[in-house]
KOLVO-850384 format. One record per atom (N, C-alpha, C): residue in three letters; chain; y, z, x. Coordinates in nm, 4 decimals. Each point is the difference from the previous one (the first is absolute). Example, Ala and Ser with C-alpha at 12.3 -4.5 7.8 and 13.67 -1.06 7.14 Angstrom:
// KOLVO-850384
rest, kette, v, w, u
ala, A, -0.5690, 0.7800, 1.3190
ala, A, 0.1190, 0.0000, -0.0890
ala, A, 0.1200, 0.0000, 0.0900
ser, A, 0.1050, -0.0720, -0.0350
ser, A, 0.1190, 0.0060, 0.0820
ser, A, 0.1090, 0.0730, -0.0770
//
This chain:
// KOLVO-850384
rest, kette, v, w, u
met, A, -0.9205, -0.9299, -0.2980
met, A, -0.0448, 0.1323, -0.0421
met, A, 0.0558, 0.1062, 0.0955
thr, A, 0.0314, 0.1143, -0.0543
thr, A, 0.0535, 0.1099, 0.0798
thr, A, -0.1087, 0.0573, 0.0900
arg, A, 0.0274, 0.0010, 0.1287
arg, A, -0.0944, 0.0533, 0.0975
arg, A, 0.0604, 0.1073, 0.0888
arg, A, 0.1332, 0.0143, -0.0065
arg, A, 0.0679, 0.1003, 0.0818
arg, A, 0.1137, 0.0630, -0.0805
ile, A, -0.0013, 0.1345, -0.0079
ile, A, 0.1015, 0.0730, -0.0751
ile, A, 0.0618, 0.1065, 0.0908
leu, A, 0.1330, 0.0051, -0.0001
leu, A, 0.0725, 0.1017, 0.0750
leu, A, 0.0815, 0.0849, -0.0977
phe, A, -0.0142, 0.1310, 0.0107
phe, A, 0.0788, 0.0943, -0.0785
phe, A, 0.1074, 0.0570, 0.0919
phe, A, 0.1217, 0.0210, -0.0524
phe, A, 0.1003, 0.0620, 0.0853
phe, A, 0.0935, 0.0914, -0.0772
cys, A, 0.0496, 0.0992, 0.0731
cys, A, 0.0994, 0.0938, -0.0517
cys, A, 0.1015, 0.0214, 0.1120
met, A, 0.0663, 0.1124, 0.0052
met, A, 0.1019, 0.0211, 0.1016
met, A, -0.0601, 0.0421, 0.1343
gly, A, -0.0772, 0.1070, 0.0030
gly, A, -0.0482, 0.0529, 0.1274
gly, A, -0.1462, -0.0264, 0.0293
asn, A, -0.0742, -0.0485, -0.0982
asn, A, -0.1427, -0.0294, 0.0146
asn, A, -0.0826, 0.1250, 0.0301
ile, A, 0.0370, 0.1130, -0.0644
ile, A, -0.0813, 0.1203, 0.0168
ile, A, -0.0426, 0.0622, -0.1331
cys, A, 0.0568, -0.0435, -0.1118
cys, A, -0.0380, 0.0572, -0.1301
cys, A, -0.0534, -0.1069, -0.0950
arg, A, 0.0900, -0.0777, -0.0574
arg, A, -0.0382, -0.0918, -0.1078
arg, A, -0.0835, -0.1185, 0.0476
ser, A, 0.0465, -0.0721, 0.1017
ser, A, -0.0736, -0.1217, 0.0381
ser, A, -0.1357, 0.0287, 0.0636
pro, A, -0.0174, 0.1048, 0.0833
pro, A, -0.1364, 0.0256, 0.0463
pro, A, -0.0909, 0.0479, -0.1133
thr, A, 0.0582, 0.0686, -0.0991
thr, A, -0.0796, 0.0379, -0.1167
thr, A, -0.0483, -0.1262, -0.0710
ala, A, 0.0896, -0.0960, -0.0188
ala, A, -0.0388, -0.1266, -0.0644
ala, A, -0.1054, -0.0729, 0.0827
glu, A, 0.0169, -0.0008, 0.1313
glu, A, -0.0994, -0.0654, 0.0857
glu, A, -0.1372, 0.0659, -0.0155
gly, A, -0.0042, 0.1316, 0.0057
gly, A, -0.1272, 0.0709, -0.0114
gly, A, -0.0664, -0.0184, -0.1349
val, A, 0.0792, 0.0082, -0.1066
val, A, -0.0541, -0.0198, -0.1353
val, A, -0.0530, -0.1423, -0.0149
met, A, 0.0788, -0.0985, 0.0449
met, A, -0.0416, -0.1393, -0.0157
met, A, -0.1250, -0.0301, 0.0813
arg, A, -0.0090, 0.0519, 0.1207
arg, A, -0.1208, -0.0203, 0.0814
arg, A, -0.1246, 0.0510, -0.0743
ala, A, 0.0108, 0.1193, -0.0576
ala, A, -0.1140, 0.0577, -0.0716
ala, A, -0.0357, -0.0823, -0.1240
lys, A, 0.1009, -0.0431, -0.0733
lys, A, -0.0255, -0.0776, -0.1213
lys, A, -0.0563, -0.1388, 0.0324
leu, A, 0.0478, -0.0598, 0.1076
leu, A, -0.0546, -0.1296, 0.0424
leu, A, -0.1458, 0.0134, 0.0413
ala, A, -0.0306, 0.1055, 0.0742
ala, A, -0.1390, 0.0230, 0.0428
ala, A, -0.0903, 0.0200, -0.1214
ala, A, 0.0469, 0.0788, -0.0973
ala, A, -0.0791, 0.0245, -0.1208
ala, A, -0.0221, -0.1282, -0.0795
ala, A, 0.0980, -0.0908, 0.0042
ala, A, -0.0100, -0.1267, -0.0730
ala, A, -0.0714, -0.1079, 0.0813
gly, A, -0.0321, 0.0295, 0.1250
gly, A, -0.0667, -0.0978, 0.0856
gly, A, 0.0891, -0.1160, 0.0399
leu, A, 0.1303, 0.0248, 0.0088
leu, A, 0.0946, -0.1063, 0.0345
leu, A, 0.0421, 0.0093, 0.1463
asp, A, 0.0138, -0.1149, 0.0634
asp, A, 0.0394, -0.0072, 0.1398
asp, A, 0.1470, -0.0410, 0.0089
val, A, 0.0875, 0.0999, 0.0044
val, A, 0.1437, -0.0227, 0.0084
val, A, 0.0537, 0.0914, 0.1096
glu, A, 0.0803, -0.0542, 0.0893
glu, A, 0.0622, 0.0797, 0.1056
glu, A, 0.1167, 0.0780, -0.0598
val, A, 0.0103, 0.1270, 0.0341
val, A, 0.1053, 0.0866, -0.0519
val, A, 0.0657, 0.0742, 0.1153
asp, A, 0.1314, 0.0133, -0.0068
asp, A, 0.0749, 0.0725, 0.1021
asp, A, 0.1211, 0.0638, -0.0679
ser, A, 0.0728, 0.0815, 0.0766
ser, A, 0.1233, 0.0595, -0.0510
ser, A, 0.1010, 0.0096, 0.1127
ala, A, 0.1274, 0.0112, -0.0389
ala, A, 0.1092, 0.0053, 0.0972
ala, A, 0.1195, 0.0707, -0.0632
gly, A, 0.1009, 0.0237, 0.0824
gly, A, 0.1234, 0.0612, -0.0468
gly, A, 0.1197, -0.0846, 0.0385
thr, A, 0.1038, 0.0039, -0.0804
thr, A, 0.1203, -0.0767, 0.0320
thr, A, 0.0783, 0.0650, 0.1136
his, A, -0.0233, 0.1280, 0.0245
his, A, 0.0655, 0.0726, 0.1084
his, A, -0.1056, 0.0479, 0.1001
gly, A, 0.0372, 0.0089, 0.1242
gly, A, -0.0950, 0.0373, 0.1043
gly, A, -0.0005, 0.1476, 0.0339
tyr, A, 0.0302, 0.0853, -0.0967
tyr, A, 0.0076, 0.1439, 0.0243
tyr, A, -0.1296, 0.0617, 0.0521
his, A, -0.1132, -0.0512, -0.0453
his, A, -0.1282, 0.0678, 0.0248
his, A, -0.1038, -0.0897, 0.0674
ile, A, 0.0414, -0.1008, 0.0733
ile, A, -0.0944, -0.0949, 0.0602
ile, A, -0.1092, 0.0751, 0.0770
gly, A, -0.1253, -0.0345, -0.0318
gly, A, -0.1158, 0.0598, 0.0655
gly, A, -0.0465, 0.1315, -0.0599
ala, A, 0.0751, 0.0543, -0.0949
ala, A, -0.0361, 0.1283, -0.0612
ala, A, -0.1019, -0.0199, -0.1120
pro, A, -0.0854, 0.1006, -0.0218
pro, A, -0.0918, -0.0059, -0.1144
pro, A, 0.0776, 0.0237, -0.1291
pro, A, -0.0607, -0.0275, -0.1139
pro, A, 0.0657, 0.0295, -0.1272
pro, A, 0.0342, 0.1491, -0.0110
asp, A, 0.1018, 0.0283, -0.0780
asp, A, 0.0413, 0.1368, -0.0276
asp, A, -0.1228, 0.0833, -0.0404
glu, A, -0.0076, 0.1223, 0.0498
glu, A, -0.1157, 0.0859, -0.0283
glu, A, -0.0205, 0.0213, -0.1495
arg, A, 0.1097, 0.0085, -0.0752
arg, A, -0.0114, 0.0190, -0.1453
arg, A, -0.0583, -0.1242, -0.0658
ser, A, 0.0413, -0.1180, 0.0457
ser, A, -0.0578, -0.1243, -0.0530
ser, A, -0.1492, -0.0041, 0.0281
gln, A, -0.0364, 0.0360, 0.1212
gln, A, -0.1413, -0.0007, 0.0371
gln, A, -0.0803, 0.0984, -0.0856
ala, A, 0.0527, 0.1203, -0.0174
ala, A, -0.0728, 0.1028, -0.0749
ala, A, -0.0204, -0.0400, -0.1466
his, A, 0.1049, -0.0507, -0.0629
his, A, -0.0120, -0.0387, -0.1405
his, A, -0.0922, -0.1214, -0.0157
ala, A, 0.0113, -0.0946, 0.0913
ala, A, -0.0867, -0.1180, -0.0064
ala, A, -0.1469, 0.0395, 0.0191
leu, A, -0.0256, 0.0893, 0.0942
leu, A, -0.1376, 0.0412, 0.0279
leu, A, -0.0643, 0.0675, -0.1208
lys, A, 0.0795, 0.0726, -0.0781
lys, A, -0.0533, 0.0623, -0.1226
lys, A, -0.0533, -0.1046, -0.0960
arg, A, 0.0530, -0.1219, 0.0091
arg, A, -0.0462, -0.1096, -0.0878
arg, A, -0.0967, -0.0933, 0.0726
gly, A, -0.0370, 0.0354, 0.1211
gly, A, -0.0995, -0.0787, 0.0725
gly, A, 0.0550, -0.1084, 0.0911
tyr, A, 0.1296, 0.0031, 0.0287
tyr, A, 0.0624, -0.1000, 0.0877
tyr, A, 0.0335, 0.0640, 0.1344
asp, A, -0.0565, -0.0533, 0.1066
asp, A, 0.0250, 0.0524, 0.1343
asp, A, 0.1099, -0.0814, 0.0675
leu, A, 0.1169, 0.0606, 0.0174
leu, A, 0.1130, -0.0683, 0.0630
leu, A, 0.0107, 0.0315, 0.1491
ser, A, -0.0859, 0.0878, 0.0515
ser, A, 0.0152, 0.0502, 0.1366
ser, A, -0.0001, -0.1067, 0.1098
pro, A, -0.0717, -0.1123, -0.0142
pro, A, 0.0032, -0.0988, 0.1093
pro, A, 0.1291, -0.0831, 0.0048
leu, A, 0.0812, 0.0047, -0.1050
leu, A, 0.1172, -0.0863, -0.0097
leu, A, 0.1132, 0.0497, 0.0899
arg, A, 0.0801, -0.0937, 0.0518
arg, A, 0.1149, 0.0326, 0.0837
arg, A, 0.1197, -0.0826, -0.0442
ala, A, 0.1165, 0.0626, 0.0012
ala, A, 0.1225, -0.0657, -0.0453
ala, A, 0.0426, -0.1107, 0.0960
arg, A, 0.0531, -0.1046, -0.0593
arg, A, 0.0593, -0.1085, 0.0777
arg, A, 0.1195, -0.0534, -0.0765
lys, A, 0.0799, -0.0781, 0.0677
lys, A, 0.1202, -0.0553, -0.0613
lys, A, -0.0263, -0.1409, -0.0529
leu, A, 0.0574, -0.0295, -0.1137
leu, A, -0.0047, -0.1338, -0.0583
leu, A, 0.0713, -0.0972, 0.0934
val, A, -0.0618, -0.1152, 0.0242
val, A, 0.0591, -0.1025, 0.0864
val, A, 0.0010, -0.1341, -0.0724
ala, A, 0.0849, -0.0910, 0.0447
ala, A, 0.0141, -0.1306, -0.0657
ala, A, -0.1333, -0.0750, -0.0081
ala, A, -0.0838, 0.0125, 0.1011
ala, A, -0.1290, -0.0699, 0.0016
ala, A, -0.0918, 0.0437, -0.1140
asp, A, 0.0237, 0.1206, -0.0543
asp, A, -0.0830, 0.0462, -0.1118
asp, A, 0.0099, -0.0914, -0.1211
phe, A, 0.1141, -0.0653, -0.0183
phe, A, 0.0185, -0.0868, -0.1164
phe, A, -0.0763, -0.1316, 0.0150
glu, A, -0.0330, -0.0355, 0.1216
glu, A, -0.0841, -0.1178, 0.0251
glu, A, -0.1478, 0.0380, -0.0092
arg, A, -0.0330, 0.1183, 0.0492
arg, A, -0.1396, 0.0424, 0.0115
arg, A, -0.0619, 0.0420, -0.1321
phe, A, 0.0788, 0.0660, -0.0869
phe, A, -0.0543, 0.0566, -0.1239
phe, A, 0.0352, -0.0856, -0.1208
asp, A, -0.0964, -0.0107, -0.0926
asp, A, 0.0205, -0.0753, -0.1233
asp, A, 0.0904, 0.0750, -0.0973
leu, A, -0.0140, 0.1316, -0.0030
leu, A, 0.0836, 0.0860, -0.0826
leu, A, 0.0587, 0.1096, 0.0874
val, A, 0.1297, 0.0226, -0.0138
val, A, 0.0693, 0.1060, 0.0732
val, A, 0.0652, 0.0862, -0.1079
leu, A, -0.0584, 0.1170, -0.0245
leu, A, 0.0309, 0.0788, -0.1184
leu, A, 0.0791, 0.1260, 0.0323
ala, A, 0.1187, 0.0088, -0.0572
ala, A, 0.0906, 0.1124, 0.0220
ala, A, -0.0228, 0.1100, -0.1020
met, A, 0.0298, 0.1222, 0.0421
met, A, -0.0116, 0.1146, -0.0893
met, A, 0.1208, 0.0152, -0.0910
asp, A, 0.1169, -0.0529, 0.0419
asp, A, 0.1196, 0.0139, -0.0837
asp, A, 0.1030, -0.1065, 0.0354
ala, A, 0.1058, -0.0064, -0.0801
ala, A, 0.1034, -0.1029, 0.0164
ala, A, 0.0777, 0.0152, 0.1302
asp, A, 0.0230, 0.1226, 0.0455
asp, A, 0.0707, 0.0191, 0.1268
asp, A, -0.0759, -0.0638, 0.1147
asn, A, -0.1312, 0.0155, -0.0011
asn, A, -0.0798, -0.0578, 0.1076
asn, A, -0.0092, -0.1516, -0.0103
ile, A, 0.0014, -0.0524, -0.1218
ile, A, 0.0057, -0.1465, -0.0167
ile, A, 0.1286, -0.0512, 0.0643
ala, A, 0.1108, 0.0663, -0.0295
ala, A, 0.1291, -0.0421, 0.0564
ala, A, -0.0028, 0.0035, 0.1524
asn, A, -0.0582, 0.1043, 0.0572
asn, A, -0.0113, 0.0083, 0.1463
asn, A, -0.0873, -0.1120, 0.0557
ala, A, -0.1067, -0.0327, -0.0699
ala, A, -0.0937, -0.1020, 0.0479
ala, A, 0.0562, -0.1414, -0.0134
glu, A, 0.0857, -0.0224, -0.0981
glu, A, 0.0546, -0.1352, -0.0200
glu, A, 0.0753, -0.0502, 0.1228
ala, A, 0.0580, 0.0913, 0.0764
ala, A, 0.0714, -0.0399, 0.1215
ala, A, -0.0947, -0.0573, 0.1046
leu, A, -0.1247, 0.0424, -0.0018
leu, A, -0.1010, -0.0482, 0.0953
leu, A, -0.0762, -0.1224, -0.0504
cys, A, -0.0059, -0.0138, -0.1300
cys, A, -0.0872, -0.0998, -0.0626
cys, A, 0.0608, -0.1400, 0.0033
pro, A, -0.0706, -0.0948, 0.0615
pro, A, 0.0486, -0.1377, -0.0039
pro, A, 0.0075, -0.0495, -0.1444
pro, A, 0.1032, -0.0769, -0.0344
pro, A, 0.0141, -0.0489, -0.1386
pro, A, -0.1254, -0.0695, -0.0530
ser, A, -0.0711, -0.0693, 0.0854
ser, A, -0.1203, -0.0717, -0.0444
ser, A, -0.1153, 0.0937, -0.0363
gln, A, 0.0117, 0.1284, 0.0349
gln, A, -0.1073, 0.0961, -0.0284
gln, A, 0.0393, 0.1047, -0.1055
arg, A, 0.1165, -0.0146, -0.0615
arg, A, 0.0488, 0.0999, -0.0963
arg, A, -0.0955, 0.0209, -0.1176
his, A, -0.0765, -0.1028, -0.0342
his, A, -0.0937, 0.0127, -0.1119
his, A, -0.1100, 0.1029, 0.0289
arg, A, -0.0217, 0.0325, 0.1254
arg, A, -0.1029, 0.0980, 0.0368
arg, A, 0.0485, 0.1436, -0.0168
leu, A, 0.1296, 0.0189, -0.0035
leu, A, 0.0630, 0.1317, -0.0075
leu, A, 0.0120, 0.0431, -0.1463
gln, A, -0.0695, 0.1081, -0.0355
gln, A, -0.0044, 0.0475, -0.1382
gln, A, -0.0014, 0.1520, -0.0032
leu, A, 0.0223, 0.0564, -0.1176
leu, A, -0.0187, 0.1431, -0.0206
leu, A, -0.1469, 0.0274, -0.0313
leu, A, -0.0557, 0.1015, 0.0600
leu, A, -0.1382, 0.0378, -0.0278
leu, A, -0.0210, 0.0252, -0.1484
met, A, 0.0952, 0.0698, -0.0624
met, A, -0.0182, 0.0389, -0.1395
met, A, 0.0034, -0.1177, -0.0971
asp, A, 0.0382, -0.1173, 0.0459
asp, A, -0.0101, -0.1190, -0.0847
asp, A, -0.1459, -0.0317, -0.0323
his, A, -0.0926, 0.0605, 0.0747
his, A, -0.1424, -0.0243, -0.0208
his, A, -0.0673, 0.1099, -0.0818
ala, A, 0.0769, 0.1022, -0.0384
ala, A, -0.0565, 0.1117, -0.0774
ala, A, 0.0114, -0.0309, -0.1482
arg, A, -0.1119, -0.0033, -0.0657
arg, A, -0.0004, -0.0233, -0.1436
arg, A, 0.0369, 0.1277, -0.0727
his, A, 0.0915, -0.0087, -0.0921
his, A, 0.0363, 0.1108, -0.0883
his, A, 0.0544, 0.1226, 0.0727
ala, A, 0.0472, -0.0145, 0.1211
ala, A, 0.0506, 0.1167, 0.0729
ala, A, 0.1380, 0.0418, -0.0492
gly, A, 0.0772, -0.0967, -0.0472
gly, A, 0.1328, 0.0319, -0.0488
gly, A, 0.0969, 0.0437, 0.1083
gln, A, -0.0312, -0.0311, 0.1234
gln, A, 0.0847, 0.0408, 0.1119
gln, A, 0.0024, -0.1118, 0.1035
arg, A, 0.1176, -0.0289, 0.0523
arg, A, 0.0144, -0.1106, 0.0960
arg, A, -0.0095, 0.0444, 0.1456
his, A, 0.0236, 0.1296, 0.0243
his, A, 0.0051, 0.0483, 0.1379
his, A, -0.0960, 0.1163, 0.0217
val, A, -0.0490, 0.0102, 0.1222
val, A, -0.0794, 0.1155, 0.0415
val, A, 0.0980, 0.0940, 0.0697
pro, A, 0.0298, 0.1160, -0.0602
pro, A, 0.0995, 0.0895, 0.0591
pro, A, -0.0489, 0.0625, 0.1309
asp, A, 0.0941, 0.0241, 0.0902
asp, A, -0.0323, 0.0591, 0.1293
asp, A, -0.0269, 0.1497, -0.0176
pro, A, -0.1212, 0.0469, 0.0354
pro, A, -0.0339, 0.1412, -0.0198
pro, A, 0.0395, 0.0898, 0.1171
tyr, A, 0.0540, -0.0569, 0.1059
tyr, A, 0.0178, 0.0705, 0.1275
tyr, A, 0.0727, 0.1330, -0.0131
tyr, A, 0.1082, 0.0053, -0.0775
tyr, A, 0.0794, 0.1226, -0.0099
tyr, A, -0.0368, 0.0866, -0.1193
gly, A, -0.1078, -0.0346, -0.0681
gly, A, -0.0399, 0.0758, -0.1184
gly, A, -0.1272, 0.0792, 0.0230
gly, A, -0.0608, 0.0401, -0.1117
gly, A, -0.1210, 0.0812, 0.0058
gly, A, -0.1254, -0.0797, -0.0317
asp, A, -0.1053, 0.0732, -0.0285
asp, A, -0.1317, -0.0596, -0.0249
asp, A, 0.0006, -0.1025, -0.1125
ala, A, 0.0767, 0.0246, -0.1045
ala, A, 0.0014, -0.0901, -0.1152
ala, A, 0.0427, -0.1410, 0.0399
gly, A, 0.0910, -0.0124, 0.0942
gly, A, 0.0452, -0.1312, 0.0451
gly, A, -0.1109, -0.0795, 0.0675
phe, A, -0.0827, 0.0663, 0.0782
phe, A, -0.1099, -0.0681, 0.0676
phe, A, -0.1077, -0.0421, -0.0999
glu, A, -0.0206, 0.0817, -0.1026
glu, A, -0.0953, -0.0351, -0.1056
glu, A, 0.0528, -0.1185, -0.0809
glu, A, 0.1308, -0.0011, -0.0280
glu, A, 0.0588, -0.1122, -0.0735
glu, A, -0.0143, -0.1291, 0.0792
val, A, 0.0230, 0.0066, 0.1306
val, A, -0.0173, -0.1184, 0.0850
val, A, -0.1426, -0.0520, -0.0128
leu, A, -0.0968, 0.0877, 0.0071
leu, A, -0.1394, -0.0428, -0.0131
leu, A, -0.0274, -0.0622, -0.1364
asp, A, 0.0506, 0.0609, -0.1059
asp, A, -0.0203, -0.0558, -0.1342
asp, A, 0.0567, -0.1418, -0.0097
leu, A, 0.1233, -0.0171, 0.0474
leu, A, 0.0655, -0.1308, -0.0080
leu, A, -0.0686, -0.1030, 0.0881
val, A, -0.0346, 0.0394, 0.1210
val, A, -0.0650, -0.0914, 0.0934
val, A, -0.1376, -0.0412, -0.0515
glu, A, -0.0747, 0.0939, -0.0554
glu, A, -0.1309, -0.0349, -0.0551
glu, A, 0.0144, -0.1018, -0.1130
ala, A, 0.0969, 0.0198, -0.0882
ala, A, 0.0224, -0.0948, -0.1101
ala, A, 0.0369, -0.1378, 0.0539
ala, A, 0.0874, -0.0051, 0.0993
ala, A, 0.0413, -0.1288, 0.0562
ala, A, -0.1149, -0.0676, 0.0744
cys, A, -0.0772, 0.0772, 0.0726
cys, A, -0.1138, -0.0585, 0.0724
cys, A, -0.1058, -0.0520, -0.0967
asp, A, -0.0198, 0.0691, -0.1109
asp, A, -0.0921, -0.0509, -0.1028
asp, A, 0.0492, -0.1351, -0.0527
gly, A, 0.1316, -0.0113, -0.0214
gly, A, 0.0574, -0.1274, -0.0439
gly, A, -0.0159, -0.1087, 0.1043
leu, A, 0.0177, 0.0349, 0.1257
leu, A, -0.0202, -0.0974, 0.1085
leu, A, -0.1448, -0.0474, 0.0048
ile, A, -0.0927, 0.0932, -0.0096
ile, A, -0.1434, -0.0355, 0.0016
ile, A, -0.0301, -0.0932, -0.1172
ala, A, 0.0538, 0.0303, -0.1168
ala, A, -0.0228, -0.0860, -0.1165
ala, A, 0.0530, -0.1403, 0.0253
ser, A, 0.1166, -0.0102, 0.0627
ser, A, 0.0561, -0.1339, 0.0264
ser, A, -0.0798, -0.0738, 0.1073
leu, A, -0.0568, 0.0730, 0.0935
leu, A, -0.0812, -0.0629, 0.1057
leu, A, -0.1342, -0.0492, -0.0514
thr, A, -0.0485, 0.0611, -0.1059
thr, A, -0.1326, -0.0377, -0.0528
thr, A, 0.0070, -0.0910, -0.1218
lys, A, 0.1229, -0.0399, -0.0387
lys, A, 0.0142, -0.0936, -0.1123
lys, A, -0.0596, -0.1341, 0.0371
pro, A, -0.0745, -0.0588, -0.0944
pro, A, -0.0557, -0.1331, 0.0309
pro, A, 0.1058, -0.1067, 0.0085
//
C-alpha cells in the first residue's frame, strides 16, 4: 500500500509544494496516514519557501504552504517514496537520470491520477499571471482527488 508520496517539479517553489499542501489537506480530511513531501529537479531555491503567488492562491482555497521549504530531488527519494510524481515530461526526463532502474515504476506523472482532466502536464505558472496559479490548483486538486480514490480502494 502507498504510504509515502513525493511530488516534484523544477524548482520546488510553485507546482510541487502546491501539490504537497493540497494532498496533505485532502489526506487529513480523509483520515489517511500517508507521508507527503515535495522536491525540485534543480537546486535553484533550496531552503526557500514556496513562491508568494503560490502561497496566496493556495491560501484562498484553504491550503497553507508557508511551512514548506524547497529541496532538491535525490536518488534516495526513489527508495524512500512509493510514488514519485512529476508535474511534466521535462521533469520526468530530468529525474530518470537519478532513478535506479529497479525503481522506475515509482516515477509517474501526477496528472495520470486526475480523472477526466484531459491534460497530462501541470504547466509552470512562474512566468505568468494569476490564472496560471489558479490552473495549477485546479489540476492538482483533481489529481489529488484521484490519488485519494486510489488509496481508499478496497
